[in-house]
C-alpha positions in Angstrom: 0.0 0.0 0.0 1.6 3.2 -1.1 1.6 6.1 1.3 0.5 8.7 -1.2 -2.4 11.1 -1.0 -4.8 10.6 -3.8 -5.7 14.3 -4.3 -2.5 16.2 -3.5 0.2 13.6 -4.4 1.9 14.1 -1.0 4.4 11.3 -0.3 7.0 10.4 2.3 9.9 12.7 2.7 13.4 11.6 3.6 15.5 13.2 6.3 17.8 12.5 9.2 17.4 11.6 12.9 19.8 13.8 14.7 21.0 12.6 18.1 22.3 14.8 20.9 25.9 13.8 19.8 25.0 15.0 16.3 24.9 11.5 14.8 22.7 11.3 11.7 20.6 8.3 10.6 18.1 8.2 7.8 14.4 8.3 8.6 11.2 9.0 6.7 8.5 11.6 7.3 5.2 10.1 6.4 2.1 12.2 5.4 -0.9 12.0 7.7 -3.2 9.9 5.5 -6.7 9.0 6.3 -9.1 6.7 4.4 -12.4 8.7 4.0 -15.6 8.3 2.1 -16.9 11.4 0.2 -20.4 11.9 -1.5 -20.1 13.3 -5.1 -23.5 14.8 -5.9 -22.7 15.1 -9.7 -22.1 11.4 -9.9 -24.6 10.6 -7.2 -22.1 8.2 -5.7 -19.9 7.6 -2.6 -16.1 7.4 -3.4 -13.3 6.2 -0.9 -10.1 8.2 -1.1 -6.8 7.9 0.9 -6.3 11.6 1.6 -4.0 13.7 3.7 -5.6 15.8 6.5 -4.6 19.0 4.7 -6.6 17.7 1.7 -9.6 17.1 3.9 -9.4 20.6 5.1 -9.2 21.8 1.5 -12.3 19.7 0.7 -14.2 21.3 3.6 -13.3 24.7 2.3 -13.8 24.4 -1.4 -16.0 21.4 -2.0 -15.2 17.8 -3.2 -16.1 18.7 -6.9 -13.6 21.6 -7.2 -10.9 19.5 -5.5 -11.4 16.6 -7.7 -11.3 18.7 -10.9 -8.0 20.2 -9.7 -6.6 16.8 -8.9 -7.5 15.5 -12.5 -5.9 18.7 -14.0 -2.7 18.2 -12.0 -2.6 14.5 -13.0 -3.1 12.8 -9.6 -6.3 11.2 -10.6 -6.6 9.4 -14.0 -10.0 8.4 -15.3 
């Protein structure tokens, strides 16, 4: 299961754990992904998406239809 947001394309970033002695070891920063069902009135259907919490906030602000259109235009969703 890939840890990628379906709408924004957010994926894990790579960085370092830095100890008190300034030793550096590789680590990953994972996006905060949630499985969520959304109702799309234009299609009269429920869809399940794996989205980041920031994408959920954007959906609450702009609406699911506008966010889906932008995701298709940006190439994150392919129909």
